[in-house]
C-alpha positions in Angstrom: 0.0 0.0 0.0 1.4 3.4 -0.8 2.4 5.5 2.2 0.8 8.9 2.7 2.6 11.8 4.3 -0.5 12.9 6.0 -1.4 12.6 9.7 -3.0 9.3 10.7 -6.5 9.9 11.8 -7.4 6.3 12.2 -7.0 4.6 15.6 -3.9 2.2 15.0 -1.7 1.6 18.0 0.9 0.1 15.7 1.5 3.4 13.8 4.1 5.4 15.8 5.4 7.8 13.2 3.9 10.3 10.7 4.3 9.2 7.1 5.9 11.8 4.8 6.0 11.0 1.1 7.8 7.7 0.7 9.6 7.8 3.9 8.7 8.2 7.6 9.7 11.2 9.7 10.4 10.6 13.4 10.7 14.1 14.7 11.0 17.7 13.6 13.6 18.3 10.9 16.9 19.5 12.1 19.0 20.0 9.0 18.4 22.2 6.1 18.2 19.4 3.8 15.6 17.6 5.8 13.6 20.9 6.1 13.6 21.6 2.4 13.6 17.9 1.3 14.3 18.9 -2.4 14.0 15.2 -3.5 10.3 15.5 -3.1 10.2 17.8 -6.0 11.0 14.7 -8.1 8.5 12.5 -6.3 5.5 11.1 -8.4 3.6 10.9 -5.1 4.0 14.6 -4.4 2.8 15.6 -7.9 -0.1 13.3 -7.7 -1.1 14.9 -4.4 -0.7 18.3 -5.8 -3.1 17.4 -8.6 -5.7 16.6 -5.9 -4.9 20.0 -4.3 -5.3 21.7 -7.7 -8.7 20.1 -8.4 -9.9 20.5 -4.7 -9.0 24.2 -4.6 -10.7 24.7 -8.0 -13.9 23.2 -6.8 -13.6 25.1 -3.5 -13.3 28.5 -5.3 -16.1 27.7 -7.7 -18.4 26.6 -4.8 -17.5 29.3 -2.4 -17.8 32.2 -4.9 -21.2 30.7 -6.1 -22.4 30.6 -2.5 -21.3 34.1 -1.8 -23.1 35.4 -5.0 -26.3 33.4 -4.6 -26.5 34.3 -0.8 -26.7 38.0 -1.6 -28.4 37.8 -5.0 -31.4 36.0 -3.6 -31.8 38.7 -1.0 -32.6 36.4 1.9 -33.2 37.7 5.3 -30.0 36.2 6.7 -27.5 36.0 3.9 -24.4 36.0 6.2 -25.7 33.0 8.2 -26.7 31.0 5.2 -23.5 31.8 3.4 -21.4 30.9 6.4 -23.2 27.5 6.9 -22.9 26.5 3.3 -19.2 27.4 3.2 -18.5 25.3 6.3 -20.3 22.3 4.7 -18.4 22.7 1.5 -15.0 22.9 3.2 -15.9 19.7 5.3 -16.8 17.7 2.1 -13.8 18.7 0.1 -11.4 18.0 3.0 -12.9 14.6 3.3 -12.5 14.1 -0.5 -8.9 15.3 -0.8 -7.6 14.0 2.5 -6.7 10.4 1.4 -4.7 11.7 -1.5 -2.9 15.0 -0.4 -3.8 15.4 3.3 -6.7 17.8 2.5 -5.1 21.2 2.5 -6.8 23.1 -0.4 -5.5 26.3 1.2 -1.9 27.9 1.1 -2.4 28.9 4.7 -2.6 25.2 5.7 0.3 24.2 3.6 2.5 27.0 4.9 1.5 26.5 8.5 2.3 22.7 8.0 5.7 23.5 6.5 6.7 26.0 9.2 5.5 23.6 11.9 7.6 20.7 10.5 4.6 18.6 9.4 5.5 18.6 5.7 8.7 19.8 3.9 9.0 23.2 2.4 9.4 21.6 -1.1 6.1 19.9 -0.8 4.5 23.0 0.6 5.7 25.1 -2.5 4.3 22.5 -4.9 1.0 22.4 -3.1 0.7 26.2 -2.9 1.5 26.5 -6.7 -1.2 23.9 -7.4 -3.7 25.6 -5.2 -3.1 29.0 -6.9 -3.6 27.4 -10.3 -6.8 25.7 -8.9 -8.1 29.0 -7.7 -7.7 30.6 -11.2 -9.4 27.5 -12.8 -12.3 27.7 -10.4 -12.8 31.4 -11.0 -12.7 30.8 -14.8 -15.3 28.0 -14.5 -17.5 30.4 -12.5 -17.1 33.1 -15.1 -18.1 30.8 -17.8 -21.4 29.9 -16.3 -22.4 33.1 -14.4 -24.5 36.0 -15.8 -22.3 39.0 -16.9 -24.5 41.5 -14.8 -24.2 39.3 -11.8 -20.4 38.8 -12.3 -20.0 42.6 -12.3 -22.4 43.2 -9.5 -20.8 40.8 -7.1 -17.2 40.9 -8.5 -17.2 37.2 -9.2 -17.6 36.5 -5.5 -14.0 37.7 -4.9 -12.3 39.1 -2.0 -12.9 42.9 -1.8 -12.0 45.6 0.8 -13.9 48.4 -0.9 -16.3 49.1 -3.8 -17.1 52.3 -5.7 -20.7 53.4 -5.5 -22.4 56.5 -7.0 -23.3 59.4 -4.8 -24.6 62.9 -5.0 -21.1 64.3 -5.1 -19.8 61.6 -7.6 -18.4 58.2 -7.2 -17.6 57.2 -3.6 -15.5 54.4 -2.1 -17.0 52.5 0.7 -15.7 49.4 2.6 -13.1 48.6 5.2 -9.8 50.5 5.8 -6.6 48.5 4.8 -5.2 48.3 8.3 -8.4 47.1 9.7 -8.7 44.4 7.1 -5.0 43.4 7.6 -5.6 43.0 11.3 -8.7 40.9 10.7 -6.8 38.6 8.4 -4.1 38.1 11.0 -6.4 37.4 13.9 -8.9 35.4 12.1 -6.4 33.3 10.3 -4.5 32.6 13.6 -7.8 31.6 15.2 -8.5 29.3 12.3 -5.1 27.6 12.7 -5.2 27.5 16.6 -8.8 26.4 16.8 -9.0 23.8 14.1 -5.8 23.1 12.2 -4.0 22.5 15.5 -6.2 19.5 16.1 -5.2 17.9 12.9 -1.5 18.6 13.6 -1.9 17.1 17.1 -1.5 13.5 16.0 -2.9 11.8 19.2 -6.0 14.0 19.3 -6.6 13.6 15.5 -6.5 9.8 15.9 -8.9 9.9 18.9 -11.5 12.1 17.1 -11.2 10.5 13.7 -11.0 12.0 10.2 -14.7 13.0 9.9 -14.8 14.8 13.1 -11.6 16.7 12.5 -12.6 17.8 9.0 -16.1 18.8 10.4 -14.4 20.9 13.1 -12.3 22.7 10.5 -15.4 23.4 8.4 -17.4 24.7 11.4 -14.6 27.0 12.6 -14.2 28.5 9.1 -17.9 29.1 8.8 -18.1 30.7 12.2 -15.1 33.0 11.3 -16.7 34.0 8.0 -20.0 34.8 9.8 -18.3 36.9 12.5 -16.0 38.8 10.1 -18.9 39.7 7.8 -21.3 40.8 10.6 -18.9 42.4 13.2 -17.6 44.9 10.6 -20.9 45.9 9.0 -19.0 47.5 6.2 -20.6 47.4 2.8 -18.0 46.6 0.2 -16.0 44.4 2.4 -16.4 40.8 1.6 -15.1 39.4 4.8 -11.8 37.7 5.7 -10.2 35.6 3.0 -8.0 33.1 5.0 -7.3 31.5 1.6 -5.0 33.5 -0.7 -5.7 31.1 -3.6 -9.4 31.8 -3.3 -8.8 35.6 -3.5 -6.3 35.2 -6.2 -8.6 33.4 -8.8 -11.2 36.0 -9.1 -8.7 38.9 -9.0 -6.9 37.5 -11.9 -10.0 36.8 -14.0 -12.1 39.7 -13.0 -9.4 42.3 -12.1 -10.4 45.8 -11.4 -11.0 46.9 -7.8 -10.3 43.2 -6.7 -6.7 44.2 -6.8 -7.3 47.1 -4.3 -5.5 45.9 -1.1 -5.2 42.4 -2.6 -1.9 42.0 -0.8 -3.7 42.0 2.6 -5.2 38.6 1.8 -1.6 37.3 1.4 0.3 39.3 4.1 -2.2 38.7 6.8 -2.4 34.9 6.6 1.5 34.8 6.2 2.0 36.7 9.4 -0.6 34.4 11.1 1.2 31.3 9.9 4.5 32.7 11.3 2.9 33.4 14.6 1.3 29.9 14.7 4.6 28.1 13.8 6.3 30.0 16.6 3.6 28.9 19.0 4.0 25.3 17.9 7.8 25.6 18.7 6.8 26.3 22.4 4.8 23.1 22.6 6.7 19.9 23.6 7.4 18.0 20.3 5.8 14.8 21.6 2.3 16.5 21.7 2.7 17.5 18.1 4.5 14.5 16.6 3.7 11.4 18.6 
């Protein structure tokens, strides 16, 4: 049976080590070569896993952007609540679908956090992140191909926005969230996401005890809650809520362009800072809690 790098979520007392690619990793990497693991760039297993990440992210972007558009376009009484619930369910299903193949990242944030925490190599993380970005673009392209042009323009293809331009008595006016506010939201919400859900997957003993379905469901629930909180606590029209997934924000920005590029860097810088803080936190935890 082909070995997976991913965390074992099944209860198996005989499994003592995390599997990484075609070899097993007993503890945190201590050398530059083991951290980078450049040989994984030539591993067929890594590229097969990256294909799962690409397809999973493409489906994720298509589904999430469709959910965002439909939640607001139908003018329901509680669009934020419905949108958050559907996003949580979507993420749970896609994590379960991609987990057996790639570990179920479908998000550069998870891949970067896993690499900085020593769960996967930097080489694997780079391949995954590139695949996720390509998947994000493909998902946005697929949505653009089927959505009405007016809806695409009105809802910015469901992309990540900080502000929008609206007409007013004195001319075009920009409404939304200030860049510094959005940056802090990205940092805080991404860290909460990592600490409150991804940490459970990285904690091998807890992940085994809970099981794959429960872990993936927890991640989906946490994401849904954070999306709901970020879109309601700000009450800023024009702000689409936290991204927490740069690949999801990149796809619509490349395909739709325009104001989606305004402050786009926030959706990369915020999660990156949060990943660094989370990795630092994991270094303060005894290694046996994270890797045994």
